[in-house]
C-alpha positions in Angstrom: -22.6 -16.4 -15.2 -26.1 -16.9 -15.4 -28.2 -14.1 -13.9 -30.4 -16.2 -11.6 -27.3 -18.1 -10.2 -25.4 -14.8 -9.4 -28.5 -13.2 -7.9 -28.7 -16.4 -5.6 -25.0 -16.2 -4.8 -25.2 -12.7 -3.8 -28.3 -13.1 -1.6 -27.1 -16.1 -0.1 -23.9 -14.4 0.9 -26.2 -11.8 2.8 -28.0 -14.8 4.5 -24.6 -16.1 5.6 -23.7 -12.7 7.2 -26.9 -12.4 9.0 -27.4 -15.9 10.0 -24.0 -17.7 9.9 -23.2 -20.4 7.3 -24.0 -23.5 9.5 -27.5 -22.1 10.2 -28.3 -21.6 6.5 -29.4 -24.8 4.9 -30.2 -25.8 1.2 -33.9 -26.2 2.1 -33.7 -22.6 3.4 -32.0 -21.3 0.3 -34.5 -23.2 -1.8 -37.5 -21.6 0.3 -36.1 -18.1 0.2 -35.8 -18.1 -3.6 -39.1 -20.3 -4.1 -37.3 -23.0 -6.2 -37.1 -26.7 -5.6 -34.0 -28.3 -4.2 -33.6 -30.0 -7.4 -33.5 -26.6 -9.2 -30.9 -25.3 -6.8 -28.7 -28.5 -7.3 -28.6 -27.6 -10.9 -26.5 -24.7 -10.0 -24.5 -26.2 -6.9 -23.2 -29.7 -6.3 -23.9 -29.4 -2.5 -23.6 -27.0 0.3 -19.9 -26.9 0.2 -20.0 -26.0 -3.5 -22.6 -23.2 -2.8 -20.2 -22.0 0.1 -17.3 -22.2 -2.0 -18.8 -20.0 -4.7 -20.2 -17.5 -2.4 -16.9 -16.9 -0.9 -15.3 -16.8 -4.3 -17.6 -14.2 -5.6 -17.2 -11.8 -2.5 -13.5 -12.3 -2.7 -13.7 -10.8 -6.1 -16.5 -8.2 -5.3 -15.3 -5.0 -6.8 -16.9 -3.1 -4.0 -14.3 -4.8 -1.9 -11.2 -3.8 -4.2 -9.0 -1.2 -2.6 -7.4 0.1 -5.7 -8.1 3.8 -5.9 -10.0 4.6 -9.4 -9.3 8.1 -8.8 -5.5 7.8 -7.6 -4.1 10.7 -6.1 -0.8 10.5 -4.0 -0.1 7.4 -1.6 -1.5 9.0 1.3 -4.9 9.7 -0.7 -4.8 5.9 -1.8 -4.5 5.2 2.1 -7.8 7.2 2.8 -9.5 5.2 0.0 -8.6 2.1 1.6 -10.0 3.6 4.9 -13.2 4.3 2.8 -13.4 0.7 1.7 -12.6 -0.5 5.3 -15.8 1.5 6.7 -17.9 -0.4 3.8 -16.7 -3.7 4.7 -17.3 -3.1 8.5 -20.9 -2.6 7.7 -21.1 -6.1 6.2 -18.5 -8.2 7.9 -19.2 -10.8 10.4 -16.1 -12.4 12.1 -18.0 -15.5 12.7 -18.0 -16.3 9.1 -14.2 -17.0 9.2 -14.5 -18.8 12.3 -17.0 -21.2 10.8 -14.8 -21.6 7.7 -12.0 -22.5 9.8 -13.9 -25.3 11.7 -16.1 -26.6 8.9 -14.4 -25.9 5.6 -10.6 -25.6 6.5 -9.2 -25.8 3.1 -11.5 -23.0 1.8 -10.6 -20.9 5.1 -7.0 -21.4 4.2 -7.5 -20.1 0.8 -9.3 -17.1 2.0 -6.4 -16.4 4.4 -3.8 -16.6 1.5 -5.8 -14.6 -0.6 -5.8 -11.9 2.3 -2.2 -12.4 2.9 -1.5 -11.7 -0.7 -3.8 -8.6 -1.3 -2.5 -6.9 2.1 1.1 -7.5 1.2 0.8 -6.4 -2.5 -1.3 -3.3 -1.8 0.9 -2.2 1.1 4.2 -2.8 -0.8 2.8 -0.8 -3.9 1.6 2.1 -1.5 4.9 2.2 0.2 6.9 2.3 -3.2 4.8 5.0 -4.4 5.1 7.2 -1.3 8.9 6.8 -1.1 9.1 7.9 -4.6 6.8 10.8 -3.9 9.0 11.9 -1.1 5.7 11.4 1.4 7.3 8.3 3.0 10.6 7.7 4.6 13.4 6.8 2.0 15.1 4.5 4.6 12.0 2.2 4.8 12.2 -1.5 3.7 8.9 -1.9 1.8 9.0 -5.7 2.0 9.6 -5.9 5.8 7.0 -3.1 6.6 4.4 -4.8 4.4 5.1 -8.1 6.1 4.4 -6.5 9.5 1.4 -4.9 8.3 0.1 -8.6 7.2 1.2 -9.9 10.5 -0.7 -7.2 12.5 -3.8 -7.7 10.4 -3.8 -11.5 10.4 -2.5 -12.0 14.0 -3.0 -9.3 16.2 -6.3 -8.4 14.9 -7.6 -12.1 14.9 -10.0 -12.4 17.8 -8.8 -15.9 18.2 -5.7 -14.5 20.2 -7.7 -12.4 22.6 -5.4 -9.2 22.1 -8.5 -7.2 20.9 -12.1 -7.6 21.3 -14.7 -8.0 18.4 -16.1 -4.8 19.1 -12.9 -2.8 18.9 -11.9 -4.7 15.7 -15.0 -3.8 14.2 -14.9 -0.1 14.9 -13.7 2.5 12.2 -12.5 4.6 15.2 -10.3 1.6 16.1 -8.9 1.5 12.5 -8.2 5.3 12.6 -6.0 4.8 15.5 -4.1 2.0 13.7 -3.8 4.2 10.6 -2.4 7.1 12.6 0.0 5.0 14.2 1.1 3.7 10.7 1.3 6.9 9.1 3.3 8.5 11.7 5.9 5.7 11.5 6.4 5.8 7.6 5.7 9.4 6.7 8.3 12.2 6.3 7.7 15.6 7.5 6.0 16.6 4.3 3.9 13.5 4.5 2.9 14.1 8.0 1.8 17.7 7.0 -0.4 16.4 4.1 -2.0 13.5 6.4 -3.0 16.0 8.8 -4.8 18.2 6.3 -6.6 15.1 5.3 -7.8 14.0 8.5 -8.8 17.5 9.7 
């Protein structure tokens, strides 16, 4: 991707997080980068195309990739995910998804499907790994547990349903409560012992 276009995509993403998608016009973007709208339209067909490319870029952002580059055991990998969650919370604005749902429903559905797939696959692989290492219970059904985790993330933690407030969902302490609940449900005695060492 051309360097100038990539720079615009990254910065517009930050503008969306700060101001919301609806409040950032193509005129705003052109002004921000000191280019004409004609120049801007050489990179993007219209605002919908810009929004689509920004979302696509951030969905593939390596900083958001939860795969551990220095993998240890399955519990180490869970703490790597926790580190990524802390990073995401610093930049995430839940209103963005709500705007996508109202204004760009097809794009919103794509984001949800991607989240579903990633959460499911990452959880499924982590569960299999932990079971093989003797850190997670051998009687677990990875498929069922992974789907339950997807449901918790996409339904229970969705502020639309009013189960939890935004300030709770966007708190790392809240994530730690969920992590603790999850680990005590799936770990063997050996796994709990290792988990407690990691959190102390």
